[in-house]
N, C-alpha and C positions, 0 to 999 in steps of 0.2 A: 677706478676713478672716473669721474665725468669728463666728457669731451670739453674743449674750450666752449665757452657760452656761445650757442648758435644765435643767429639773427632772430629777434623777436618778430612775429608776423603782425606789425602794427595796424595795417589796413584791416585785416580780418578781425583783429582784436577790437578795434573801434566799431566795427559793424555789429559784433556780438554784444558789445557794451550797450549800444543804443537799443537793441532788441531786449536786453536783460533789464535795463531801467524801465523801458516802456511796459514790459509785461508785469514787473513787480510794483513800480511806483504809480504808473498809470497817470491818472489825474491828480494824484496827491496822496500822501500818507495820512489816512484819516485818524489813525491811532495816535500819531505824534501830534497831530493838530489839536487833539483833545487835551494835551498837556499844557497848552498855552504858554510855551517856553520861549516863543518868539525865535530870534536869531542868536540867542545866547550860546556860547561855546562850551565845549567839554573836551575831555580827553578819552580816547578809546585805546585799547591795547589788546593785541592778539596773542593768544597763548597756544603753544603746541601741547596737545594732550597725548601724543604719542610720538615716537621716533620716526623720522622719515627724511625725505629730500624736499627742500622748498623750491617750488616752481610755480610761476604765475604772478610774481610780484609786480611786473610792469602793468598788468591789466588791473590787478587789485588796487594798485596805486591810482590808476586813471579813474576808477570808480569814485573815490572820494574827491578827486580834483574836479570831476565832472559835476558833482553835486555841490561843491563848495570851492570856488576858484581860489579862495584863500587858505585852503587846508594845508596843514604842515604835517609832513610824514617823516618819520625816523625809523627806517628799517634796521633791525638789530641782527639780521642774518642776510647774507648775500644769496642771490639766485643760485641754485644748485647746491647750496650748502647742506650738509647733514645737520638736521635739528633734532633736539632731544625733548623727550617729555618734560614739561615744565618750563621750557625755553619761551622767553618773551621775543616774539619776532618782529613785532611792529608797534609803534606808538603813533597815533595820529590825533592831531588837534584840529577840530573843525566845528561848524555849527552842530547843535544837537540834531537838527533835522537831517543834516547830511550823514551823521554818524548812524542814526537809527535806520535811515533809508538805505544806506550803503552797506550795512553790516552783512546781511544775508547775500547780497549780490557779490560782494568781495569774497566772502567765504565760499560761495559756490564755485567761483573760478579757482581760488587757491586750493581748495580741498581736492577738486577733481584733477587739476593738473599736478599737484603734489602727489597725489595718489598714483598717477601715471608714472611720474619720475621715480617715485619709491619703488614701484613694482619692477621698473626697468633696471634700476640699480640692483635689485635682488637677482634678477636674471643674469645681468652682466657679471656679477661677482661669482655666480656658479660656474662660469666658463673661463675664469681668469687662468692664465697659463697655457691656454689652447690658442690655436690660430684662428678660431671662429669669432665672428662678430654677431651680435644679436640685433635683428632688424625688426622694424614694425610692419604693419600691413595696411590695406584699405579698410580694415574693420574698425571704422571710426565713427563717432557721433556725427550725424549730418550737420554741416555748418561749422563744426569744431575741428576739422582735419588738421589744418596747419598748426593750431594751438596744441592739439594732442600729439602731433609729430614733434613739435618744439619740446614738449615735456619729455618725450622719449629721448631726444638728444641730450636734454638737461640731465637725465638719469644715467647717461652713458651708453645709450644705444645708438644705432645707426638708422637713418631714414631710408626706407625703400622708396619706390616711385611715389610721387605725390598723388597721381591720378592716372586715368587712361591716356592722357595726352602727352605724357613726358617719357614713357617707355613702353616698348612692346613686350607683353608677357603672354605667351600662348598657353592657355590652360586647357583643361580636358574638353570643354565645350567648343572652343575654337578649333581644336585639333579634330574633333569629331565632324564638325561642319566642313572643315577642309577635306577630310577623307570622303565625305559624301559628295562633295562637289569634284572629287577626283583632281584636286589641285595638289601638285607636288609640294612637300614641305619646303624644300630648298627654294622654290619660287616665292612662296609666301614669306619666308625669312628674308629674302633679298629685298622684297617690297617694303618690308618693316624697316629694314636697315636704311633704306633710302629716305625713310620718312623721319628718322631720329638719329642723333648722334650718340645715343646711349646704347649700351649692349642689349642684344636681343636675348630674351629669356624664354625657355620652353620647359613646361611641366612634364615630367616623366614618371612612370610607376615602377620600372625595373631597369636593370642594366641594359638589356636589349633596347629598350625605348631610348635610353640615355645615349647609346651608341648612335642610333638613328638620328636623334635630334642634334647630336654633335656633328655628324656628317653633313646634315642639312644647313649647318651654319650657326647653330645655337651657341652663344658665347657664355651664357649662364644657364645651368641645368638645375631645375627645381626638382629635388628628389621628394616626391609627394608620398607621404604616409608609408615610407619604406622602413623596414626593420632596421635596427642598428647593424646587423650582420650584412644586409643588402647594401646599406650605405657604405660600410667598410669596403665591401667588394667594389663598389663603384669608385671609391677614392683610390683604391689600389690600382684599378685599371687605367684611370685617367692620369694618375701620377706617374705611370710608366711612359707617358707620351712626352715629347720634347716640350719644354717650357712654353714655347711660343704657340703651341697647339693645345695646351690644357685649358678647358673651360673652368669657370668658377662653379663650384657645387654648393647649392643651397638646400638645406634640410627644411621641410615644411610639413605641417599637419599634426595637430594635437600635441605640440611641445609643452611641457609643463616644467615647473621648478624641479620636480623630481626626476624628470628624464633628460633635461638639457645637457647635463654634464656628460652623460654616456653618449649622446648624439655629438657633442663637440669633440669627444675623444676619438671619434671615427676619423677625424681629419678633414671635415668639411670646412668650407671657407665662410659660410654664412648660415644663419639659422633664423628663419622668420617665425615670429610669434604673435598671432592675433591677440592673445591674452594681455599683451602690453596695453592695448587701448580698448578692447571690447569688454573686459571684466575686471579692472583693478578696483580695489576698494578706496573710497575717498579717505584721505588722511584726516584724522580727527583734530580739528582746530576749533578754537572759540574765541569770541570777542566780548570784552567787558567794557562798560563805560563808567567813568568816574568824573564828577564835576570839578 
């Protein structure tokens, strides 16, 4: 099941909407102008051509209202709803110019975000009944991050950190640089903890590194590209510790729909998947106009 509807990133959506209209409409729609239909109105309807999860309705709604302040929209499906092939999801009545200019812009947002939500829902369903949550990553489209993470949450996933500014996550390059500078990991972690109120996360490649990272103060351990057996061993070791000393364990690296169930069954707490945002297929939607 999807999480409760998360907060829509309104400011970022408005910024992207301005860019989208500028790059597509520019100085005006020369094709529509040639129809000489003036400001006459028509009705457009969006159709779902394959099953999935609807995400992005607020920004698609804003597209038509931006192009025609008098536009009337009637959504037939709620944000986060399961939609089926053949479903009519939106009816919009507006000027013909607004409908034709807004069609592709609205579909681009809806198809991309619904594709992310649909992909996330598929991953989340694969691990139902386990303790694990599926998380997104920073592998997002530049400029679209908050919208794409919003779509992940709509699909039933959990958002990881938004960016470099809101959580410390020491990965391989950070750790290598600290080693070269002969900085004790515990001191590095302590400085990070003083800079943020979120848990400090450290990437590890095997159980020995996991133990060292935990001793240095790591509160979340990212088990990077570890085998299922190695992850199971790490879970067993840290589960033997008192509850107040046990770090959260996050599996990461090459997780697919085919492998995520086996990973979840090792007992890890979190599974981060770049595929949720870097390679989902857009959901197939279409828009038709009738006078």
